[in-house]
C-alpha positions in Angstrom: 18.6 -29.2 3.2 16.1 -27.8 5.7 12.6 -28.1 5.4 10.1 -25.8 5.5 9.4 -25.8 8.8 13.0 -25.6 10.0 13.4 -22.6 7.8 10.1 -20.7 8.2 11.2 -21.3 12.2 14.3 -19.9 11.8 12.5 -16.6 10.7 10.9 -16.2 13.8 7.2 -17.7 13.0 6.3 -21.3 14.0 4.4 -23.6 11.4 3.2 -26.6 11.2 6.1 -29.5 10.1 6.1 -30.3 6.9 3.9 -27.8 5.4 4.5 -27.1 1.8 4.1 -23.7 0.3 1.5 -23.3 -2.8 3.2 -22.6 -6.2 1.6 -19.6 -6.8 2.3 -18.4 -3.2 4.1 -14.8 -4.6 1.3 -14.5 -7.0 -1.1 -14.8 -4.4 -0.2 -12.7 -2.1 0.4 -9.9 -4.8 -3.1 -10.4 -5.9 -4.3 -9.9 -2.4 -2.1 -6.5 -2.0 -3.7 -5.6 -5.4 -7.2 -5.5 -4.3 -6.4 -4.5 -0.7 -6.2 -0.8 -2.1 -7.5 -1.2 -5.8 -11.2 0.5 -4.3 -8.9 3.9 -3.6 -7.4 3.6 -6.5 -10.5 3.1 -8.5 -12.0 6.1 -7.1 -8.8 8.1 -7.9 -8.5 7.0 -11.5 -12.5 7.5 -11.9 -12.3 10.3 -10.0 -13.4 13.1 -12.9 -16.1 10.9 -14.1 -17.7 10.8 -10.3 -17.4 14.3 -9.9 -19.4 14.9 -13.0 -21.6 11.7 -12.1 -22.4 11.8 -8.2 -21.7 15.5 -7.8 -18.4 14.7 -6.1 -16.3 17.8 -5.0 -12.4 17.7 -5.1 -12.5 18.3 -1.6 -15.0 15.1 -0.8 -12.7 12.8 -3.0 -9.6 13.4 -1.1 -12.2 12.6 2.2 -12.9 9.3 0.5 -9.1 8.3 1.0 -9.0 9.7 4.1 -12.2 7.9 5.5 -10.5 4.7 3.8 -7.3 4.9 5.2 -8.2 6.6 8.8 -10.3 3.6 8.8 -7.2 1.3 8.3 -5.3 3.3 10.6 -7.6 2.9 13.5 -7.9 -1.0 12.7 -4.2 -1.7 11.7 -2.8 -3.0 15.4 -5.7 -4.9 16.2 -5.5 -6.3 12.7 -1.9 -7.6 13.5 -3.0 -9.2 16.8 -5.6 -11.1 14.3 -3.6 -12.2 12.1 -0.6 -13.3 14.6 -3.9 -15.4 16.0 -5.9 -17.0 13.2 -3.0 -17.4 11.0 -2.9 -15.8 7.2 -4.8 -18.0 5.4 -8.0 -16.9 7.2 -7.0 -13.5 7.2 -6.5 -13.8 3.0 -9.6 -14.8 2.8 -11.0 -12.2 4.6 -9.3 -9.5 3.2 -10.5 -10.6 -0.1 -14.0 -11.4 0.4 -14.2 -8.0 2.1 -12.6 -5.7 -0.8 -15.3 -7.8 -3.4 -18.1 -6.8 -1.2 -17.1 -3.3 -0.6 -16.3 -2.6 -4.5 -19.9 -3.9 -5.1 -21.2 -1.4 -2.8 -19.0 1.4 -4.5 -20.5 0.9 -7.3 -24.2 0.6 -6.0 -24.0 3.9 -4.1 -26.5 6.9 -5.6 -24.6 9.6 -4.3 -21.6 10.5 -1.8 -22.8 9.1 1.4 -23.0 5.5 0.9 -19.6 5.8 -1.2 -18.2 6.8 1.8 -19.6 3.7 3.6 -17.9 1.4 1.0 -14.8 3.4 1.6 -15.1 3.0 5.5 -15.9 -1.0 5.2 -12.3 -1.1 2.6 -10.4 -0.1 5.2 -10.7 -3.3 6.6 -8.6 -5.3 3.7 -5.9 -2.9 4.3 -5.3 -3.3 7.5 -5.2 -7.1 7.4 -3.1 -7.2 3.9 0.6 -6.2 5.3 0.4 -8.5 8.1 -1.1 -11.3 6.3 1.3 -11.1 3.5 4.2 -10.8 6.0 3.1 -13.4 8.3 2.7 -15.9 5.4 6.3 -14.9 3.5 8.1 -15.7 7.4 5.9 -19.0 7.1 6.8 -20.3 3.5 9.9 -18.4 1.9 13.6 -19.1 3.4 15.2 -16.1 5.0 17.0 -15.7 1.3 14.6 -15.0 -1.1 12.3 -13.2 1.3 13.4 -9.8 0.3 12.8 -10.6 -3.5 9.0 -12.4 -2.8 8.0 -8.9 -0.2 8.9 -6.6 -2.9 7.1 -8.6 -5.8 4.0 -8.8 -3.4 4.5 -5.1 -2.3 4.3 -3.9 -6.1 0.8 -5.6 -6.2 -0.4 -2.3 -4.8 1.1 -0.2 -7.8 -0.8 -3.5 -9.8 -3.8 -2.6 -8.5 -3.3 1.4 -9.6 -1.9 -0.2 -13.1 -5.6 -1.8 -13.1 -7.5 1.3 -12.2 -5.8 3.3 -14.2 -5.6 1.9 -17.5 -7.9 -1.3 -18.2 -10.5 -0.7 -15.3 -10.8 3.3 -16.4 -11.2 2.6 -20.3 -13.6 -0.2 -19.5 -15.2 2.6 -17.9 -16.2 4.4 -21.2 -18.3 1.5 -22.6 -19.4 -0.2 -19.3 -20.0 3.0 -17.4 -18.4 4.3 -13.8 -20.3 1.2 -11.6 -19.6 -1.4 -14.2 -16.4 -0.8 -14.1 -16.2 -1.4 -10.2 -18.5 -4.4 -10.4 -15.8 -6.2 -12.9 -13.2 -5.1 -10.0 -15.7 -6.7 -7.4 -16.7 -10.1 -9.0 -12.0 -10.2 -9.2 -11.7 -10.0 -6.0 -14.3 -12.1 -4.8 -12.5 -15.0 -7.4 -9.6 -14.3 -5.7 -10.9 -15.4 -2.3 -12.1 -18.4 -3.7 -8.4 -19.0 -4.9 -6.9 -17.8 -1.3 -9.3 -20.5 0.2 -8.2 -23.3 -2.1 -4.9 -23.1 -2.8 -3.7 -22.1 0.7 -2.8 -24.9 3.3 -4.9 -24.8 6.5 -4.1 -22.6 9.1 -3.4 -24.5 12.6 -6.3 -23.7 14.9 -6.8 -20.4 16.1 -5.3 -19.5 19.6 -8.2 -18.5 22.3 -6.4 -16.5 24.3 -3.4 -14.0 24.2 -0.5 -15.1 21.9 2.8 -15.7 23.8 5.0 -13.5 22.0 8.6 -11.1 22.3 8.1 -7.5 23.3 9.0 -5.2 21.0 12.3 -3.9 21.4 12.6 -0.4 23.0 15.3 0.5 20.1 13.9 -1.2 17.0 13.4 0.5 13.8 8.8 0.4 14.2 8.3 4.0 16.1 10.7 5.2 13.3 9.7 3.4 10.1 6.0 4.0 11.4 6.7 8.0 11.8 8.9 7.9 8.4 6.0 6.4 6.7 3.0 8.9 8.1 4.9 11.4 5.7 5.4 9.6 2.7 1.6 7.8 3.0 0.8 11.6 3.3 2.6 12.6 0.0 1.6 9.2 -2.1 -2.1 9.3 -1.1 -2.6 12.9 -2.5 -0.6 11.8 -5.8 -3.1 8.8 -5.9 -6.0 10.8 -5.2 -5.4 14.1 -7.4 -3.0 13.3 -10.4 -6.0 11.9 -12.8 -8.1 15.2 -11.6 -5.0 17.5 -12.3 -4.5 16.0 -15.6 -8.1 16.3 -16.9 -8.8 19.7 -14.7 -5.6 22.0 -14.9 -3.8 20.1 -18.3 -6.6 19.6 -20.1 -6.5 15.5 -20.6 -9.1 13.5 -21.6 -10.9 11.4 -18.8 -8.9 8.0 -20.1 -5.9 9.7 -20.8 -5.9 11.6 -17.6 -6.2 7.8 -15.7 -3.7 6.7 -17.8 -1.4 8.7 -15.3 -2.5 6.5 -12.8 -1.3 3.5 -14.7 2.2 4.6 -15.6 2.5 5.6 -11.8 1.4 1.9 -11.2 3.5 0.3 -13.8 6.6 2.4 -12.3 6.2 1.7 -8.7 5.7 -2.4 -9.4 9.6 -2.1 -11.2 10.8 0.1 -8.2 9.3 -2.1 -5.2 10.7 -5.4 -7.1 13.5 -3.5 -7.6 14.7 -1.9 -4.8 13.6 -4.7 -2.1 15.8 -6.8 -3.8 18.9 -4.3 -2.9 17.9 -4.2 0.7 20.4 -6.4 1.7 20.4 -6.3 5.7 23.2 -3.7 5.7 22.2 -1.5 2.7 18.1 -1.4 4.1 18.7 1.1 6.9 20.0 3.8 4.5 17.5 3.1 1.4 14.3 4.6 3.1 15.9 8.3 3.5 17.2 7.8 -0.5 14.0 6.8 -2.1 12.5 10.1 0.0 15.2 12.2 -1.4 14.3 11.1 -4.9 10.3 11.4 -4.0 10.9 15.5 -3.8 12.5 15.7 -6.8 9.6 13.7 -7.9 7.3 16.3 -6.6 9.6 19.1 -8.2 8.5 18.0 -11.7 4.7 18.0 -10.5 5.2 21.4 -9.6 7.0 22.2 -13.1 4.4 20.3 -14.5 1.8 23.3 -13.7 3.2 25.1 -16.2 5.7 22.5 -18.3 2.9 20.0 -19.3 4.6 17.2 -21.0 6.7 17.0 -17.1 3.5 15.1 -15.7 4.8 12.0 -17.3 8.2 11.7 -16.1 6.8 13.0 -12.7 4.3 10.2 -12.4 7.1 7.8 -12.8 9.9 8.7 -10.2 6.9 8.9 -8.2 6.1 5.0 -8.8 10.3 4.2 -8.6 11.1 6.4 -5.8 8.1 7.4 -3.4 5.8 4.2 -3.8 9.0 2.5 -3.0 9.8 3.3 0.4 6.4 1.6 1.8 8.3 -2.0 0.2 11.1 -1.3 1.8 9.9 -0.6 4.8 8.5 -3.9 5.3 11.8 -5.9 4.2 13.1 -3.8 7.0 10.2 -5.2 9.4 10.9 -8.9 8.3 14.5 -8.3 9.2 14.5 -6.7 12.2 10.8 -8.2 14.1 11.2 -10.5 17.4 9.9 -13.9 16.9 6.5 -13.6 16.5 6.0 -10.2 16.3 5.8 -9.9 12.6 1.8 -9.5 12.4 2.2 -6.8 14.6 4.9 -5.1 13.7 4.0 -5.0 10.0 0.7 -3.2 11.5 2.0 -0.5 13.3 4.0 0.5 10.4 1.4 -0.1 8.2 -1.1 1.7 10.4 1.7 5.0 10.1 1.5 4.6 6.4 -2.3 4.6 6.3 -2.7 7.4 8.3 -0.3 9.8 6.0 -3.0 8.9 3.2 -5.9 9.6 5.7 -4.4 13.1 6.4 -2.6 14.0 3.2 -5.5 14.1 0.3 -7.7 16.6 2.2 -5.1 19.1 2.9 -4.2 18.6 -0.7 -8.0 19.0 -1.6 -8.5 22.5 -0.2 -5.9 23.6 -2.6 -7.3 21.5 -5.6 -10.9 23.1 -4.8 -9.2 26.8 -5.8 -7.0 25.4 -8.2 -4.2 25.8 -7.0 -2.5 22.3 -7.8 1.1 24.0 -8.0 1.0 24.8 -4.1 -0.4 21.1 -3.4 2.6 19.4 -5.4 4.7 21.6 -3.0 3.1 20.6 -0.1 3.6 16.8 -1.1 7.1 17.8 -1.5 7.6 18.9 2.0 5.9 16.1 3.4 8.7 13.6 1.4 11.0 15.8 2.6 10.0 15.4 6.2 10.1 11.8 5.4 13.6 11.6 4.6 14.9 13.3 7.5 13.0 10.9 10.0 14.4 8.0 7.7 18.1 9.4 7.7 18.2 10.0 11.5 17.2 6.8 12.3 19.7 4.9 9.9 22.4 7.2 11.2 21.5 5.9 14.7 21.1 2.4 14.2 24.7 2.7 12.2 26.4 4.5 16.0 24.3 1.6 17.8 25.6 -1.3 15.9 22.1 -3.1 15.6 22.5 -2.5 11.7 26.0 -4.7 11.2 24.6 -7.2 13.5 21.7 -7.8 11.6 
């Protein structure tokens, strides 16, 4: 039976001999992913209240997503190098602590300006999340189980969406929206303490540039980054405006509208876990295109929901099962295809594409939402998902022709 060190080395990441992963590693990584994006999910779920309390316009609500994910996209390449250098434990503790600080600052914001500063600060945890959690998986999880663990920890993002859309949005009733945000802040700081105590110490941080294999010129990372760019643009628009669509166009109360985000989150958890388990090396290259096709159907349901209101619920489920799951499968592909020592950087580059999409999508949608043209906004989302699918299928065909998929 292989030791933990041998199993990890086989996956391309060197770890200290005899190092044993903590029992709750999967739960901790899932929690870290949840808090890395909790702030923006919470702002989306609380959108109807923020519009009234702080005078935030629909366009400015979209700008919060642009600022957060724009910062994450810019920081992601450096974040990947930092994680490769300092190790997953330090990176995970830092991302949870900064998440708590950003949430606390958002809860204290007297107006839109400081809210945008808090959202920008929240870009750092997003930049660290995928590289740090993927690095931890390669260091501690045997190769046959990595797909399942990756899907579970990626579902943490949707766990954050569920928490923002149901319990925290409901808590905003008795506690106020600031109280709900501060509860999330305290929980993130508690998770940082958990990571510090539960994870084994990292090796000493490397003082100089780490030696690593060069990126494969014909590898999947540029294609996955392009796929993630358009996928992220569509998902971010749904995350940011679904609750506002329910409240402003469909006449739902704030709590019921927030529940739409929770439903999307629950469906995303199931989708990410299920599709990541299905992403075997031979099958995984074809799944992003398949999921993007399902996402186009989900966006079409949102278009129809403008006139047939009950369709908004199956639409939210379909976005979670198909669109949201695409990012998890992308990360499984990164772990399957990364060269030794490049897991952090490759994860960060794909995540940078995803975050760039999150930065671009909501402002475009916001221009339409400002005029109440939600049907056209959801059609735009369908177009973004369709482009993501085209990129994914082109890469899968190319990958099959070169024979890389069969050799992996």
